[in-house]
N, C-alpha and C positions, 0 to 999 in steps of 0.2 A: 627513569621516569621521563617521558617525552617533554620537551620544552619548545614552545613556538613563540615567535615574535607577534605581538598584537599590532595589526596593520591599521593605519588611519589614512586620511586623505593625502594626496600628493606624494605617495610613496613613503610617508613617514611611519614611524612605529611608536607605540606607547608602552614600551617595556615588554617583558616576557611573561608567559603563563606556563605553569607546570601542569601537565595533564596526567590523569590517572593512567598508570601503566597497564592496568587490567582492562580499561575501556579503550585506550588509544594505542596500547602496545601489545595487543593480543596476537596470537599466532594466526596467520592467514589460513582459514579453514574453508576451502572452496566447496567441499561437499556439504558442509553445514549451511553455508550461505545459499547454495543452490536449493537445498531442502526447504529453507525458510521462504525463499522467493516463490517456489512452486506451490507451497502451502497457501501463501497469500493470494496468488493468482487463482487457485482452485476455490478458495473461500469467497472470491468475488463472483464466481460463476453462479448462474441460476438455471436450473433445469425446468423449463416451462413446457416441455412436451407432455401432452396428455391426450390419449385416445380413449374416449368413454367406452367402458365395457358394458356388458349386458346389464350388470347391476346398477349402472349409472343412467340408463335410459328410462324414459317415461313411457307408460303404456305397456301393451303386451300382456295384460292381465288375464286375457281369455284366449281360447283357441281361435285361430282365424277361420276355421271351418270344422265341420264335424269329423270325427275320427274315421268313420267308415262310409263307404257308399259313393264317394266322389271320384274314385279312380286315381286320385292323386296321393302322393306320399303324405303320411301323417305329419302334422305340424303342431307344435305346442304353443308358439308365440311368434309374433311378427318382429320382435326385437332380438331374435336369435342371430348370431354372427353371420349365418349364410343368407339372411334376408337383406335386401337393399334397405339401407337406413337403419340396420340393426347395430347392436353393440360390437365393438372390435374384439377379436379374440387374441389374447396375449399382446395387446398393444402397449406402447410406452406410457409410463406415468412419471410424475415428478419424483426425482431422487435427491437425497442429500449428498451434494458433491463436496462437502467440506473436508478439508485435510487438516487434522489437528496436529499441533506441535506444542510441546510443553513450554512453560514460561522460561525455564532455565535455558533451554536450547534457543528460544527466540532471542533472549538477551545476548547470549553468546554469539549468535549469528550477527546481530547488529554491531556488537563490539568488534568482531572480526572484520566486518565491512568498514567500520570507521578506521580501524588500525591499518587496513590495506590502503585506504585513501591517504592516510598520513604517510605511510611508507612510500607511496607513489607521488608524493608532493602535490596531492590534489585536495588538501584540506587547509583552510585559511581561517584564522581567528581574527575578528575585527572588533573595534570598540564601538562601532555604530555604522551608520550609512551616510553620514554627513548631511542629515536632513534638518538639523537644528529646530526640530519641532514643527516643521512645515511639510505638508504633503507635496512631493515632487518626484514623479516617475523619472524625469530626465536626470535629476541629481543621483537618484538611486542606481539607475542604469549605468551612468558614467562611473560611479564608485565601484560597482560590481565588475565592470569591464576592466578597470584598473587593477583591482586586487586579484582577479582570476586570470589575468593575462589574456583577456579577450575570449574566454571560453564561451561556447554557444549554449551550454547547459550548466545550470548550477542549482544546488540544493541549499536553501538558506534556512538555518536553524536559529530561531530566536527564543528567548526565555519566556516571553509572554506576548500575546497577540494585541499589541497596542495599535490603534487605528492608523496612526501616521505611518508607521513602518509597513503595515499590511497594505494600505491603500497605495503606497509608493511602489511596492514591489509586485503586486498581484497582476499587473498588466504587462509586465516585461516578458517578452517571448523567451521560452526556455528556462524560466525560473520557477522552482517549486518551493513553497513556503511550508515549514513545519514548526510546531511549537514544542519546545522542551523535549521530553522523552516520547512524544507522539510521532516517532519516526519508525520506519520499518527497514528491514534489510533491503527491500526493493527500492525504497526511496534513496538509500545511500548508493547502492550499486548502479542504478540507472540515472542518478541525479547529476552526473558530471562532477564539477568541482564543488566540494562541500564548504560553504561559508558559514561559520558559527560565530555568534556574538560572544564576547568574553563571559557574560553572565550565563549564557546557555552552555558554554564549554565547562564552566565550573559546576553547573547543574548536572551535566552528563558525567563529569568526573566523579561526583558524589554518588552516582547511580551504583557504582561498584560496592559502596559501603552499605547499601540497603540489604536487608534480609530477604531471602527468597520467600515469596508468599506460598 
């Protein structure tokens, strides 16, 4: 079972915390993490291409001219694809670009990503951000710089979205905030150093004990 020191201000620690071996000590599964990240990116996509076909056009309810006697080729409607302004033939239409991944695989990918961060010494557990109940971006930024070793990117995971913490962190460049289990594999993989509060770490450790829905 992985054990980490809980970091506080000025390089001090506030004891140790034991983390779930299933969540923070999982095998590094690169293929599964890649699949989860690709699925998330594809689910964010929106296919907005749409070329109106003949059935989407207005008008064209009668023949543009009589069938015979004009010397011209017979025509049935001015909204046919070969007419200027007519409906497109076999044009693109919006598609569902979603890529589904089941819940068990999604969880396993997140656990694998968290475990990889811990194994690479890029996961930090903190007891808070030294804010003392007051909103201060400067204090929060200084604290993060200290505990992450000056990392340019960090993913901050908190147990609940309290206003003081969120307002202090949200304007810091390179910082992403997530609440509890509302994290994704992409958040962890692309987030840089992962900074988790003690209560959030305990919440994530308890994740492994929940039954699969």
